[in-house]
C-alpha positions in Angstrom: -73.4 -74.8 81.5 -76.8 -74.8 79.8 -78.2 -74.9 76.3 -78.1 -71.5 74.8 -81.5 -72.1 73.2 -83.1 -72.9 76.6 -81.6 -70.0 78.5 -84.5 -67.7 77.7 -88.0 -69.0 78.3 -89.5 -66.6 75.7 -87.5 -68.2 72.9 -88.8 -71.1 70.8 -87.8 -74.6 71.8 -85.1 -75.8 69.4 -85.2 -79.4 68.1 -82.4 -80.9 66.1 -83.2 -83.9 64.0 -80.6 -86.3 62.5 -80.9 -87.0 58.8 -82.0 -90.6 59.3 -85.0 -89.4 61.3 -85.7 -86.8 58.6 -86.0 -89.6 56.1 -88.5 -91.3 58.3 -90.5 -88.1 58.6 -90.3 -87.7 54.9 -91.9 -91.1 54.1 -94.5 -90.5 56.8 -95.4 -87.2 55.2 -95.7 -89.1 51.9 -98.2 -91.5 53.5 -95.8 -94.5 54.0 -94.8 -94.3 57.7 -92.2 -96.7 59.0 -94.2 -96.8 62.2 -97.7 -95.5 63.0 -96.4 -93.1 65.7 -94.4 -91.2 63.0 -97.7 -89.7 61.7 -98.4 -88.5 65.3 -94.9 -87.0 65.5 -95.3 -85.3 62.2 -98.6 -83.7 63.2 -97.1 -82.6 66.6 -94.1 -81.0 65.0 -96.4 -79.2 62.5 -98.6 -77.9 65.2 -95.8 -76.6 67.4 -93.9 -75.1 64.4 -97.0 -73.3 63.1 -97.7 -71.7 66.4 -94.1 -70.7 66.9 -93.4 -72.9 69.9 -90.5 -74.6 68.3 -87.7 -74.2 65.7 -86.4 -77.3 63.8 -83.2 -76.0 62.2 -81.2 -77.8 59.5 -77.4 -78.0 59.5 -74.9 -77.8 56.7 -74.5 -81.6 57.2 -78.1 -82.1 56.1 -77.5 -80.4 52.7 -74.3 -82.3 52.1 -75.8 -85.7 52.8 -78.9 -85.1 50.7 -76.7 -84.1 47.8 -74.7 -87.3 48.0 -77.7 -89.7 48.3 -78.7 -91.0 44.8 -82.0 -92.3 46.0 -84.1 -89.4 44.8 -87.4 -90.7 46.1 -86.0 -90.6 49.6 -84.3 -87.3 49.3 -87.3 -85.7 47.8 -89.6 -86.9 50.6 -87.1 -85.8 53.2 -86.6 -82.4 51.6 -90.4 -81.8 51.5 -90.5 -82.5 55.3 -87.5 -80.3 55.9 -89.0 -77.4 54.1 -92.3 -77.6 55.9 -90.9 -78.2 59.4 -87.7 -76.2 59.3 -89.1 -73.2 57.3 -85.4 -73.0 56.3 -84.1 -72.1 59.8 -80.5 -73.4 60.0 -77.7 -73.8 62.6 -74.6 -71.7 62.3 -71.6 -73.4 60.6 -68.8 -74.8 62.7 -66.3 -72.1 61.5 -68.2 -69.2 63.1 -69.1 -71.1 66.2 -65.4 -71.9 66.7 -64.4 -68.3 66.2 -66.6 -67.3 69.1 -65.6 -70.1 71.3 -61.9 -69.7 70.8 -62.1 -65.9 71.2 -64.0 -66.4 74.4 -61.4 -68.6 75.9 -58.5 -66.3 74.8 -60.3 -63.3 76.2 -61.1 -65.0 79.6 -57.5 -66.1 80.0 -55.4 -63.3 78.5 -57.8 -60.4 78.0 -57.3 -60.6 74.2 -59.0 -60.2 71.9 -60.7 -57.2 73.5 -63.8 -57.8 71.4 -65.0 -61.4 71.1 -66.6 -62.3 67.8 -70.2 -63.5 68.5 -72.8 -65.0 66.2 -76.4 -66.2 66.5 -76.4 -70.0 66.6 -79.6 -70.1 64.5 -80.4 -68.1 61.4 -82.2 -68.4 58.0 -81.3 -70.4 55.0 -78.5 -72.3 53.2 -76.3 -69.2 53.2 -76.4 -68.9 57.0 -75.7 -72.6 57.4 -72.6 -72.3 55.3 -71.3 -69.0 56.6 -72.3 -67.0 53.5 -74.0 -63.7 54.4 -77.0 -62.3 52.7 -80.0 -63.2 50.6 -81.6 -62.1 47.4 -82.6 -58.4 47.2 -83.7 -56.4 44.2 -81.3 -53.5 43.6 -80.8 -51.1 40.7 -80.5 -47.5 39.7 -82.8 -44.9 41.3 -84.9 -44.6 38.2 -85.3 -48.3 37.8 -86.3 -48.8 41.4 -88.8 -45.9 41.2 -90.4 -47.5 38.1 -90.5 -50.9 39.9 -92.1 -49.4 43.0 -94.7 -47.7 40.8 -95.5 -51.0 39.1 -95.3 -53.4 42.1 -95.3 -51.3 45.2 -93.0 -51.9 48.2 -95.0 -54.9 49.3 -94.9 -56.4 45.8 -91.1 -56.1 45.7 -90.8 -57.7 49.1 -93.0 -60.6 47.9 -90.9 -61.0 44.8 -87.7 -61.2 46.9 -89.3 -63.7 49.3 -90.4 -65.8 46.4 -86.9 -65.8 44.8 -85.3 -66.7 48.1 -87.7 -69.5 48.8 -87.1 -70.9 45.3 -83.3 -70.9 45.9 -83.8 -72.6 49.3 -85.8 -75.3 47.7 -83.3 -75.9 45.0 -80.5 -76.0 47.6 -82.3 -78.9 49.3 -83.4 -80.8 46.2 -81.3 -80.1 43.2 -77.7 -79.9 44.4 -76.6 -83.1 42.7 -78.3 -82.1 39.4 -76.4 -78.8 38.8 -74.3 -79.2 35.6 -70.6 -79.3 36.3 -71.1 -79.6 40.1 -69.5 -82.5 41.9 -72.0 -83.6 44.7 -69.3 -85.8 46.2 -66.6 -83.1 46.6 -67.2 -82.8 50.4 -67.2 -86.6 50.6 -63.7 -86.6 49.2 -62.6 -84.3 52.0 -64.3 -86.4 54.6 -62.5 -89.5 53.4 -59.2 -87.7 54.0 -60.4 -86.9 57.6 -61.5 -90.5 58.0 -58.0 -91.8 56.9 -56.4 -89.7 59.6 -58.7 -91.2 62.2 -58.0 -94.7 61.0 -54.3 -94.1 61.3 -54.9 -93.1 65.0 -56.9 -96.3 65.5 -54.1 -98.4 64.1 -51.6 -96.7 66.4 -53.8 -97.3 69.4 -54.1 -100.9 68.6 -50.4 -101.5 68.2 -49.2 -99.4 71.1 -50.7 -100.2 74.5 -48.8 -97.3 76.1 -50.5 -94.9 73.6 -53.9 -96.3 74.4 -53.3 -95.7 78.1 -52.8 -92.0 77.2 -56.1 -91.9 75.2 -57.2 -88.6 76.8 -54.1 -86.9 75.5 -54.3 -88.6 72.1 -57.9 -87.4 71.5 -57.2 -83.8 72.8 -54.1 -83.5 70.7 -55.9 -84.8 67.6 -58.7 -82.3 68.1 -56.3 -79.4 68.2 -53.9 -80.5 65.5 -56.3 -82.1 63.0 -59.5 -80.3 63.6 -59.1 -76.7 64.8 -55.5 -75.7 64.3 -56.3 -73.2 61.5 -59.1 -71.6 63.6 -56.8 -71.3 66.6 -54.1 -69.7 64.5 -56.5 -67.2 62.9 -57.9 -66.3 66.4 -54.4 -65.7 67.8 -53.4 -63.5 64.9 -56.6 -61.5 65.4 -56.2 -61.3 69.1 -52.7 -59.7 69.4 -49.9 -58.2 67.3 -47.7 -60.8 68.9 -49.8 -63.9 68.7 -46.9 -66.2 69.6 -46.7 -64.7 73.0 -50.2 -65.8 73.8 -49.6 -69.2 72.1 -46.6 -69.8 74.3 -48.6 -69.2 77.4 -51.5 -71.5 76.7 -49.3 -74.2 75.4 -47.1 -74.3 78.5 -48.8 -77.5 79.7 -51.1 -80.2 78.2 -53.4 -79.7 81.2 -53.9 -76.0 80.3 -54.5 -76.8 76.6 -57.0 -79.6 77.5 -58.8 -77.3 80.0 -59.2 -74.6 77.3 -60.4 -77.2 74.8 -63.0 -78.7 77.1 -64.3 -75.2 78.1 -65.3 -74.7 74.4 -68.8 -76.2 74.2 -68.5 -77.6 70.7 -65.1 -79.1 71.3 -66.2 -80.7 74.6 -68.9 -82.6 72.7 -66.5 -83.5 69.9 -63.7 -84.7 72.2 -66.2 -86.7 74.3 -67.8 -88.6 71.4 -64.4 -89.2 69.8 -63.0 -90.5 73.1 -66.0 -92.9 73.5 -65.6 -94.3 70.0 -61.7 -94.6 70.3 -62.0 -96.4 73.7 -63.7 -99.2 71.8 -60.9 -100.4 69.5 -63.4 -102.4 67.5 -65.5 -99.4 66.6 -66.0 -99.3 62.8 -65.3 -95.7 62.0 -67.2 -94.2 59.0 -67.5 -90.8 57.3 -71.0 -90.6 58.9 -69.4 -90.8 62.3 -67.4 -87.8 61.6 -70.3 -85.9 60.2 -72.5 -86.9 63.2 -69.8 -85.5 65.5 -69.6 -82.3 63.6 -73.4 -81.8 63.7 -73.8 -82.8 67.3 -70.9 -80.5 68.4 -73.2 -77.6 67.6 -76.6 -79.2 68.2 -76.0 -80.6 71.7 -74.7 -77.3 73.3 -77.1 -75.0 71.4 -80.4 -76.8 71.0 -82.9 -78.0 73.5 -83.7 -81.5 72.1 -81.5 -83.6 69.8 -82.5 -86.9 68.2 -79.7 -88.9 66.7 -78.6 -92.5 66.3 -78.2 -94.8 69.3 -74.3 -94.9 69.2 -74.0 -91.1 69.3 -76.7 -90.8 72.0 -75.0 -93.4 74.2 -71.6 -91.5 73.8 -73.2 -88.2 74.8 -75.4 -89.5 77.7 -72.8 -91.8 79.2 -70.5 -88.7 79.5 -73.5 -86.7 81.0 -73.2 -84.0 78.3 -77.0 -83.9 78.2 -76.9 -82.8 81.8 -74.0 -80.4 81.3 -75.9 -78.5 78.5 -79.4 -79.2 79.8 -80.2 -80.8 76.4 -82.5 -83.8 76.0 -80.7 -86.3 73.7 -82.8 -89.1 72.2 -82.5 -91.9 69.6 -86.1 -92.9 69.1 -88.8 -90.9 67.4 -91.4 -92.2 69.9 -89.3 -90.6 72.7 -89.3 -87.3 70.8 -93.1 -87.5 70.5 -93.4 -88.0 74.3 -91.0 -85.1 74.9 -92.9 -82.7 72.6 -96.2 -83.8 74.2 -95.0 -82.0 77.4 -94.6 -78.6 75.6 -97.3 -76.1 76.2 -98.6 -74.3 73.1 -99.1 -70.5 73.4 
């Protein structure tokens, strides 16, 4: 299995950057680098982005975490760097990636659904990252559009639409927490509920040695029941008029369920990282852990280079997922600079 982004040599090289490193690039761009090499990395990313050699997509997690951070000087600097380097390219949301992966597994095993839902893993803008189709387009009556074309011309209309979309994208990065009546911590509340479930599992593993010895089964079962059960149910209903017939077949044994789970690229990453963290009963689980897992579950299988924190990198590389997906996984910006130095510009 290889990274989807690297499967075609004509496609840009895809680099995913964890938010902590975006903050560092932001302050470097503002003239306050944490380390001198950050300036060199910023310039290399700029050069490769401008000539089309790389894409540096954002994820829905980036938008969420920026909204929650009250330190406006940091978020503004990071958002400026994100706008310049990402050009508002974004990764697909987990919901649509799961739809494709589950459909693929059901089709390969049972021949249903006949048509597998597919989606690009990289698209443009906040809407794409959150599974919301479309962007701003000027529409109106035939007479109104005729008058507008006479006044602005087709190119003028396109420029106006592009300007409006760019303005929205900038606001989505910078102003989320300032919208009147909007709760920037709504997703944090949901994440805390997920974290509470994980902590209950940790408590059970600590108090029941027999359960800990079955850690593979515990993690796999938790992934299905707590993380993707709704998506599996929806896929089964879409696949066949009698979805329970298929469900009965693939739930006949835990081995078959685990095999299906691990053949889904995003779930393989999620299960592997969770397993690594649960194996260490002293691991201090946080909401950021869950968000890192969500982001990496898409970034590792579908990007060429991923830079994250050291704990996540260790979990991925110790399980050899970087080799499985032919993805370079790093935790130091100096390493990313070295990796980008090997890319040839057009």
